[in-house]
C-alpha positions as a Python dict, from the first residue, in 0.01 Angstrom:
ca = {
    (1, 'M'): (0, 0, 0),
    (2, 'V'): (-136, -359, 14),
    (3, 'R'): (-258, -521, 325),
    (4, 'I'): (-227, -845, 474),
    (5, 'L'): (-284, -1053, 704),
    (6, 'A'): (-68, -1273, 901),
    (7, 'A'): (-48, -1524, 1144),
    (8, 'D'): (133, -1706, 1327),
    (9, 'I'): (-29, -2065, 1503),
    (10, 'G'): (190, -2244, 1831),
    (11, 'G'): (114, -2478, 2000),
    (12, 'T'): (48, -2231, 2298),
    (13, 'H'): (11, -1904, 2124),
    (14, 'S'): (-248, -1755, 1854),
    (15, 'R'): (-102, -1473, 1690),
    (16, 'F'): (-263, -1199, 1448),
    (17, 'A'): (-211, -858, 1330),
    (18, 'V'): (-208, -658, 1020),
    (19, 'F'): (56, -577, 801),
    (20, 'K'): (91, -261, 544),
    (21, 'A'): (378, -223, 305),
    (22, 'V'): (422, 137, 153),
    (23, 'S'): (699, 221, -56),
    (24, 'G'): (920, -11, 57),
    (25, 'V'): (861, -76, 501),
    (26, 'L'): (575, -280, 624),
    (27, 'D'): (468, -170, 1005),
    (28, 'M'): (217, -348, 1138),
    (29, 'G'): (-144, -246, 1249),
    (30, 'E'): (-393, -382, 1455),
    (31, 'A'): (-326, -726, 1630),
    (32, 'R'): (-390, -977, 1843),
    (33, 'W'): (-268, -1262, 2069),
    (34, 'L'): (-485, -1548, 2135),
    (35, 'A'): (-490, -1906, 2303),
    (36, 'S'): (-473, -2181, 2059),
    (37, 'R'): (-541, -2473, 2320),
    (38, 'E'): (-874, -2268, 2426),
    (39, 'A'): (-989, -2363, 2069),
    (40, 'T'): (-1179, -2683, 1939),
    (41, 'S'): (-1109, -2646, 1566),
    (42, 'F'): (-971, -2356, 1297),
    (43, 'A'): (-1270, -2236, 1346),
    (44, 'H'): (-1343, -2216, 1684),
    (45, 'L'): (-1024, -2021, 1674),
    (46, 'I'): (-1162, -1764, 1378),
    (47, 'D'): (-1441, -1715, 1547),
    (48, 'Q'): (-1299, -1606, 1875),
    (49, 'L'): (-1046, -1403, 1649),
    (50, 'R'): (-1378, -1233, 1498),
    (51, 'E'): (-1539, -1207, 1830),
    (52, 'S'): (-1253, -1019, 1960),
    (53, 'G'): (-1303, -787, 1779),
    (54, 'F'): (-1002, -783, 1571),
    (55, 'A'): (-1182, -670, 1177),
    (56, 'L'): (-1117, -976, 995),
    (57, 'D'): (-1389, -923, 686),
    (58, 'S'): (-1200, -661, 549),
    (59, 'G'): (-1000, -694, 200),
    (60, 'F'): (-638, -786, 219),
    (61, 'D'): (-457, -837, -30),
    (62, 'A'): (-294, -1161, 93),
    (63, 'A'): (-332, -1426, 404),
    (64, 'V'): (-21, -1567, 524),
    (65, 'L'): (-7, -1831, 866),
    (66, 'A'): (269, -1966, 1036),
    (67, 'V'): (180, -2292, 1176),
    (68, 'A'): (372, -2513, 1340),
    (69, 'G'): (405, -2781, 1234),
    (70, 'P'): (385, -2984, 820),
    (71, 'V'): (255, -2822, 542),
    (72, 'V'): (59, -3009, 256),
    (73, 'D'): (-27, -2803, -28),
    (74, 'G'): (38, -2438, 139),
    (75, 'T'): (-333, -2546, 312),
    (76, 'R'): (-350, -2760, 568),
    (77, 'C'): (-163, -2839, 866),
    (78, 'R'): (-159, -3108, 1099),
    (79, 'L'): (-30, -2961, 1465),
    (80, 'P'): (184, -3206, 1665),
    (81, 'N'): (113, -2962, 1976),
    (82, 'V'): (-302, -2821, 1940),
    (83, 'P'): (-585, -3101, 1909),
    (84, 'W'): (-725, -3012, 1579),
    (85, 'D'): (-622, -3012, 1243),
    (86, 'L'): (-587, -2638, 1045),
    (87, 'D'): (-752, -2632, 640),
    (88, 'L'): (-803, -2350, 492),
    (89, 'G'): (-1087, -2460, 328),
    (90, 'D'): (-1281, -2465, 679),
    (91, 'V'): (-1306, -2058, 678),
    (92, 'E'): (-1297, -1680, 558),
    (93, 'L'): (-1006, -1455, 579),
    (94, 'G'): (-1155, -1186, 377),
    (95, 'A'): (-802, -1258, 169),
    (96, 'D'): (-794, -1218, -228),
    (97, 'R'): (-518, -1502, -166),
    (98, 'A'): (-417, -1733, 206),
    (99, 'C'): (-150, -1965, 202),
    (100, 'L'): (14, -2181, 475),
    (101, 'I'): (404, -2204, 573),
    (102, 'N'): (603, -2353, 851),
    (103, 'D'): (595, -2136, 1152),
    (104, 'F'): (982, -2150, 1129),
    (105, 'A'): (998, -2065, 810),
    (106, 'A'): (875, -1740, 868),
    (107, 'Q'): (1122, -1705, 1225),
    (108, 'A'): (1418, -1750, 873),
    (109, 'Q'): (1214, -1503, 688),
    (110, 'A'): (1204, -1188, 987),
    (111, 'C'): (1561, -1316, 1017),
    (112, 'R'): (1541, -958, 800),
    (113, 'S'): (1363, -752, 970),
    (114, 'R'): (1305, -472, 1189),
    (115, 'V'): (1262, -750, 1496),
    (116, 'M'): (1691, -847, 1446),
    (117, 'D'): (1788, -471, 1573),
    (118, 'H'): (1777, -585, 1898),
    (119, 'A'): (1894, -878, 1873),
    (120, 'R'): (2052, -1040, 2170),
    (121, 'I'): (2497, -1152, 2007),
    (122, 'L'): (2571, -1464, 2234),
    (123, 'Q'): (2842, -1527, 2031),
    (124, 'P'): (3052, -1270, 1849),
    (125, 'G'): (3177, -1354, 1468),
    (126, 'Q'): (3173, -1254, 1131),
    (127, 'A'): (2874, -1381, 903),
    (128, 'N'): (2934, -1455, 550),
    (129, 'P'): (2673, -1240, 393),
    (130, 'D'): (2549, -1450, 132),
    (131, 'G'): (2588, -1756, 355),
    (132, 'V'): (2279, -1956, 537),
    (133, 'V'): (2163, -1860, 809),
    (134, 'G'): (2035, -2128, 1065),
    (135, 'I'): (1741, -2077, 1249),
    (136, 'I'): (1545, -2304, 1567),
    (137, 'G'): (1391, -2227, 1880),
    (138, 'A'): (1263, -2446, 2119),
    (139, 'G'): (866, -2333, 2292),
    (140, 'T'): (579, -2624, 2268),
    (141, 'G'): (867, -2851, 2069),
    (142, 'L'): (1157, -2712, 1895),
    (143, 'G'): (1236, -2612, 1534),
    (144, 'H'): (1390, -2552, 1287),
    (145, 'A'): (1476, -2370, 992),
    (146, 'A'): (1780, -2261, 717),
    (147, 'L'): (1708, -1897, 548),
    (148, 'I'): (1911, -2003, 184),
    (149, 'P'): (2107, -1718, -90),
    (150, 'D'): (1910, -1752, -456),
    (151, 'R'): (2104, -1512, -700),
    (152, 'G'): (1946, -1199, -503),
    (153, 'R'): (1587, -1318, -364),
    (154, 'W'): (1604, -1562, -11),
    (155, 'I'): (1474, -1868, 13),
    (156, 'A'): (1309, -1980, 347),
    (157, 'L'): (1339, -2385, 420),
    (158, 'A'): (1116, -2549, 659),
    (159, 'S'): (1244, -2873, 889),
    (160, 'E'): (1101, -3147, 1096),
    (161, 'A'): (1445, -3158, 1270),
    (162, 'G'): (1315, -3119, 1619),
    (163, 'H'): (1106, -3489, 1554),
    (164, 'M'): (1431, -3677, 1550),
    (165, 'A'): (1599, -3823, 1825),
    (166, 'F'): (1770, -3626, 2055),
    (167, 'P'): (2204, -3771, 2081),
    (168, 'F'): (2244, -3840, 2445),
    (169, 'T'): (2532, -3857, 2571),
    (170, 'G'): (2684, -4091, 2887),
    (171, 'S'): (2507, -4288, 3157),
    (172, 'D'): (2348, -4048, 3360),
    (173, 'E'): (2204, -3903, 3013),
    (174, 'A'): (2124, -4275, 2954),
    (175, 'E'): (1924, -4200, 3240),
    (176, 'F'): (1751, -3923, 3158),
    (177, 'E'): (1637, -4071, 2789),
    (178, 'A'): (1473, -4385, 2992),
    (179, 'F'): (1285, -4172, 3235),
    (180, 'V'): (1189, -3941, 2853),
    (181, 'R'): (1042, -4249, 2676),
    (182, 'R'): (871, -4394, 3002),
    (183, 'E'): (673, -4021, 3068),
    (184, 'T'): (639, -3963, 2743),
    (185, 'G'): (499, -4354, 2614),
    (186, 'R'): (791, -4258, 2282),
    (187, 'G'): (998, -4485, 2131),
    (188, 'C'): (1250, -4273, 2099),
    (189, 'A'): (1326, -3939, 2311),
    (190, 'E'): (1280, -3681, 2021),
    (191, 'A'): (1453, -3339, 2039),
    (192, 'D'): (1095, -3174, 2138),
    (193, 'V'): (994, -3328, 2413),
    (194, 'V'): (1374, -3246, 2517),
    (195, 'V'): (1489, -2925, 2436),
    (196, 'S'): (1125, -2763, 2449),
    (197, 'G'): (915, -2608, 2706),
    (198, 'P'): (726, -2975, 2821),
    (199, 'G'): (1141, -3135, 2849),
    (200, 'L'): (1239, -2883, 3051),
    (201, 'R'): (981, -2955, 3314),
    (202, 'L'): (1049, -3354, 3183),
    (203, 'L'): (1458, -3257, 3311),
    (204, 'H'): (1306, -3122, 3594),
    (205, 'A'): (1117, -3399, 3724),
    (206, 'H'): (1418, -3638, 3678),
    (207, 'L'): (1714, -3449, 3869),
    (208, 'T'): (1466, -3335, 4161),
    (209, 'G'): (1147, -3528, 4160),
    (210, 'Q'): (909, -3191, 4102),
    (211, 'W'): (680, -3193, 3848),
    (212, 'L'): (634, -2804, 3789),
    (213, 'S'): (515, -2602, 3492),
    (214, 'P'): (803, -2425, 3297),
    (215, 'A'): (722, -2058, 3422),
    (216, 'D'): (765, -2188, 3721),
    (217, 'I'): (1068, -2332, 3692),
    (218, 'S'): (1287, -2087, 3524),
    (219, 'A'): (1167, -1848, 3825),
    (220, 'V'): (1304, -2090, 4082),
    (221, 'I'): (1661, -2200, 3929),
    (222, 'T'): (1986, -2085, 3871),
    (223, 'P'): (2350, -2031, 3702),
    (224, 'E'): (2464, -2340, 3930),
    (225, 'S'): (2142, -2528, 3928),
    (226, 'P'): (2194, -2930, 3777),
    (227, 'T'): (1852, -2808, 3592),
    (228, 'A'): (1996, -2514, 3384),
    (229, 'R'): (2302, -2682, 3355),
    (230, 'W'): (2186, -2963, 3187),
    (231, 'F'): (1993, -2776, 2956),
    (232, 'A'): (2141, -2465, 2902),
    (233, 'R'): (2401, -2860, 2740),
    (234, 'F'): (2103, -2992, 2571),
    (235, 'Y'): (2013, -2675, 2365),
    (236, 'G'): (2373, -2647, 2246),
    (237, 'R'): (2399, -2918, 2133),
    (238, 'A'): (2116, -2930, 1908),
    (239, 'C'): (2262, -2579, 1820),
    (240, 'R'): (2590, -2740, 1727),
    (241, 'N'): (2388, -2988, 1514),
    (242, 'W'): (2121, -2782, 1323),
    (243, 'A'): (2451, -2550, 1288),
    (244, 'L'): (2691, -2820, 1111),
    (245, 'A'): (2386, -2971, 949),
    (246, 'V'): (2316, -2639, 759),
    (247, 'M'): (2645, -2512, 742),
    (248, 'S'): (2530, -2192, 871),
    (249, 'R'): (2817, -1977, 761),
    (250, 'G'): (2594, -1662, 730),
    (251, 'G'): (2527, -1741, 1167),
    (252, 'L'): (2265, -1903, 1403),
    (253, 'V'): (1944, -1733, 1543),
    (254, 'I'): (1810, -1838, 1821),
    (255, 'G'): (1400, -1809, 1850),
    (256, 'G'): (1174, -1964, 2026),
    (257, 'G'): (1004, -1883, 2419),
    (258, 'V'): (1199, -2099, 2644),
    (259, 'A'): (1564, -1876, 2573),
    (260, 'A'): (1254, -1576, 2507),
    (261, 'R'): (1141, -1612, 2858),
    (262, 'N'): (1508, -1662, 3009),
    (263, 'A'): (1806, -1665, 2903),
    (264, 'L'): (1967, -1807, 3137),
    (265, 'F'): (1977, -2118, 2884),
    (266, 'V'): (2220, -1927, 2589),
    (267, 'T'): (2386, -1749, 2833),
    (268, 'I'): (2561, -1988, 3074),
    (269, 'P'): (2862, -2164, 3011),
    (270, 'E'): (2722, -2470, 2954),
    (271, 'F'): (2506, -2332, 2626),
    (272, 'L'): (2875, -2252, 2443),
    (273, 'D'): (3106, -2560, 2554),
    (274, 'E'): (2872, -2757, 2433),
    (275, 'F'): (2759, -2551, 2122),
    (276, 'R'): (3152, -2520, 2031),
    (277, 'S'): (3220, -2899, 2104),
    (278, 'C'): (3353, -3112, 1731),
    (279, 'S'): (3642, -3296, 1719),
    (280, 'T'): (3654, -3173, 1313),
    (281, 'H'): (3468, -2821, 1248),
    (282, 'A'): (3597, -2649, 1666),
    (283, 'D'): (3667, -2370, 1422),
    (284, 'F'): (3426, -2266, 1245),
    (285, 'L'): (3165, -2330, 1551),
    (286, 'C'): (3431, -2120, 1779),
    (287, 'T'): (3392, -1813, 1499),
    (288, 'L'): (3033, -1864, 1355),
    (289, 'P'): (2820, -1545, 1469),
    (290, 'V'): (2527, -1637, 1709),
    (291, 'R'): (2155, -1455, 1837),
    (292, 'L'): (1932, -1446, 2030),
    (293, 'N'): (1615, -1275, 1904),
    (294, 'A'): (1386, -1265, 2188),
    (295, 'D'): (1084, -1010, 2014),
    (296, 'D'): (766, -1275, 1984),
    (297, 'R'): (672, -1041, 1715),
    (298, 'S'): (879, -1274, 1483),
    (299, 'G'): (649, -1475, 1316),
    (300, 'L'): (409, -1226, 1260),
    (301, 'Y'): (671, -1030, 1039),
    (302, 'G'): (857, -1345, 860),
    (303, 'A'): (491, -1450, 741),
    (304, 'A'): (404, -1124, 593),
    (305, 'I'): (688, -1082, 433),
    (306, 'H'): (649, -1446, 305),
    (307, 'G'): (357, -1242, 132),
    (308, 'V'): (533, -942, 56),
    (309, 'Q'): (758, -1176, -199),
    (310, 'W'): (473, -1376, -326),
    (311, 'L'): (209, -1085, -415),
    (312, 'A'): (564, -991, -587),
    (313, 'D'): (565, -1278, -794),
    (314, 'E'): (239, -1257, -903),
    (315, 'G'): (302, -944, -1068),
    (316, 'V'): (107, -724, -756),
    (317, 'P'): (348, -429, -823),
    (318, 'I'): (518, -344, -450),
    (319, 'A'): (886, -276, -329),
    (320, 'P'): (1077, -585, -137),
    (321, 'C'): (989, -465, 216),
    (322, 'L'): (1183, -573, 569),
}
């Protein structure tokens, strides 16, 4: 048996859990959910974890922390949506080995786990078992990753594609683009601030003049609301572009808190209409399986699977765990 400390540290929540891997079975034990922005530093966050009663210093074989940002040397990360940096050298986690991975690399690995058993089918299709799986998800930002087959193994490729400029079309969308640039002070309207919780708030304010929280917006909109229709169209466009960018013949998986909390954004017609809209690859897009993974444990399972693979690569005798 091996024990793995897994974490999923995002712009809104930081989740921690202990996993045990025995005879090819990965089980999640003790877990804690903390608010990322209530911590003033990474060390403070770990102090809060200890103060919660979480058994942190208890001899883990590996600690794998999935973080919402680009990882440097497997040990450092500047979190774009949290006002502090993360450096494993600042804390003691009670593990023989510790590393950081991108949060959507963890989401990619989670596609091989039991969290997908209850994924919602948004578009049926036949996945190529040897094809790349695309992963995308709107939350505090817009995460991207790909799960790539490699001679019997799977490699999770992280991406910062959410920080690329979002492709707006038409005069109405151009007005919204100008609104986003004006309100955010950014030189361009990045996908991260369009297809995300903050983007939903900006869109609703542009269309209605009301500045509401994403939760309040979700509570008042209907499938006919302009906010819902526009956001679903934007989400479908982001998904289409990523599916084409990685040619995700293994399917596309949508995660992130926005659709998990309100599936309306990926189930009304505007989403799939925009996703399938392509003059050259419509056949591919119309037959690609698309699923919604709303399980908020996904990042934890993905981090734990990475830990299992890491230990196996270092010669620790352990069966592959899903």
